C-alpha positions in Angstrom: 119.6 73.8 69.3 117.1 71.1 70.2 113.2 72.1 70.1 113.5 71.7 73.9 115.8 74.6 74.0 114.6 76.7 71.4 111.0 76.3 73.6 112.6 77.2 76.6 114.8 80.3 75.1 111.3 81.3 73.4 109.3 81.0 76.9 112.2 82.8 79.2 110.5 85.6 81.2 112.7 88.1 80.0 111.8 87.8 76.1 108.0 88.0 77.0 108.3 90.8 79.5 106.7 94.6 78.5 109.3 96.9 76.7 111.4 99.0 78.9 110.5 102.5 78.2 113.2 105.1 78.5 110.9 107.9 79.6 110.6 106.6 83.1 111.3 108.9 86.2 114.1 106.6 87.5 115.6 107.3 83.5 114.9 110.9 83.9 116.9 110.9 87.3 119.6 108.9 85.7 120.1 111.7 82.8 119.7 114.4 85.4 116.4 115.8 84.2 114.9 115.5 87.5 116.5 116.3 90.4 116.8 113.4 93.3 118.4 113.3 96.9 121.6 111.1 96.2 122.7 108.7 98.9 125.3 106.9 97.1 126.4 106.3 93.1 128.9 104.1 91.4 129.5 103.2 87.9 126.6 100.8 87.7 124.3 102.0 90.6 122.4 105.1 91.7 121.1 104.9 95.6 118.3 108.0 96.7 115.8 108.9 98.6 112.2 107.7 97.6 110.2 111.3 97.4 107.0 109.2 98.7 108.4 107.3 101.2 106.9 105.1 103.4 108.5 106.1 106.7 111.8 108.1 107.5 115.1 107.2 105.7 113.1 105.2 102.5 115.7 104.7 100.3 115.7 103.4 96.7 118.6 101.4 94.6 118.5 101.4 90.7 120.9 100.0 88.4 122.2 102.6 85.8 121.7 100.2 82.8 117.9 100.1 81.6 116.1 97.0 83.0 112.1 97.3 83.6 112.4 94.9 86.2 114.3 91.8 88.0 113.9 89.4 85.2 114.9 91.9 82.2 118.3 92.8 84.2 121.7 91.5 83.1 123.3 89.5 85.8 126.0 91.7 86.2 124.2 94.6 87.0 121.6 92.8 88.9 124.9 91.8 91.0 126.0 95.6 91.3 122.5 96.4 92.4 122.6 94.0 95.1 125.8 94.9 96.4 124.9 98.6 96.4 121.6 97.5 98.5 124.1 95.8 101.1 125.9 98.6 101.6 123.4 101.2 101.6 121.0 99.2 103.8 123.9 99.3 106.4 124.0 102.9 106.3 120.3 103.3 106.5 120.1 100.8 109.6 122.8 103.1 111.2 121.9 106.4 110.3 118.1 105.9 111.6 119.3 103.5 114.7 116.5 101.2 113.3 116.0 97.7 114.8 115.5 96.1 111.4 115.1 96.9 107.6 112.8 95.7 105.2 114.0 95.1 101.9 111.6 94.8 98.8 111.3 94.7 94.9 108.1 94.8 92.8 107.8 93.4 89.0 105.0 94.7 86.8 101.3 96.1 87.8 100.1 92.5 89.3 103.1 92.5 91.4 102.7 96.3 92.2 105.4 97.7 90.2 104.7 101.3 89.4 107.7 102.8 87.8 109.1 100.6 85.5 112.7 100.7 86.0 114.3 98.2 88.5 114.5 99.5 91.6 115.1 98.0 95.4 113.4 99.7 98.5 115.3 99.7 101.6 113.5 101.1 104.7 114.7 101.2 108.1 112.0 99.4 110.7 111.6 99.8 114.4 110.0 97.4 116.8 106.4 97.7 117.6 106.0 100.1 114.4 104.0 98.4 111.5 104.8 99.4 107.8 103.4 102.5 106.7 101.6 102.4 103.1 102.4 104.6 100.1 100.4 107.8 101.1 101.1 109.1 97.1 102.0 112.5 98.9 105.4 114.1 98.2 107.8 114.6 101.0 109.2 117.7 102.4 112.5 118.2 100.3 114.2 119.4 103.4 113.6 116.4 105.1 114.6 114.3 102.5 117.9 116.4 102.1 118.7 115.5 106.0 117.9 112.0 105.7 120.3 111.6 102.5 122.6 113.5 104.7 122.4 110.8 107.7 123.0 108.1 105.2 126.0 109.4 103.3 127.3 110.3 107.0 126.9 106.4 107.7 128.2 105.4 104.3 131.5 107.8 105.3 131.9 106.3 108.8 132.0 102.9 107.2 
């Protein structure tokens, strides 16, 4: 291997990223230690309602494989996440009769990440309604349960 290749391998973002911590809240959800209002699950991904939503229908998609962020994810795992994001986003848009969608993902504290397990946010959006900020408050579980049921019904309807 040439020294240029050695240098680029040493400087890759994934190699210099902080370590994945297996006790993060999403890892605990995956292990069944913390409940979640599940919307969709397959072999590689899990989609569930955000407990501190920025609006009705705020859904999260995570890989089942450990990854702190986008740069740490195995490409196959990342592809599975994005396939699930696409599928669930369509159902979210339908379930809430949204005019559009906002899909976003944060990396590291400087990028706004607060839970250090790769996750993608899906928010239904409506013409003339500004994006709300995270309030830090927990949503009512009965509301989240209803929202999850609406999204699952939209997924089932195809």
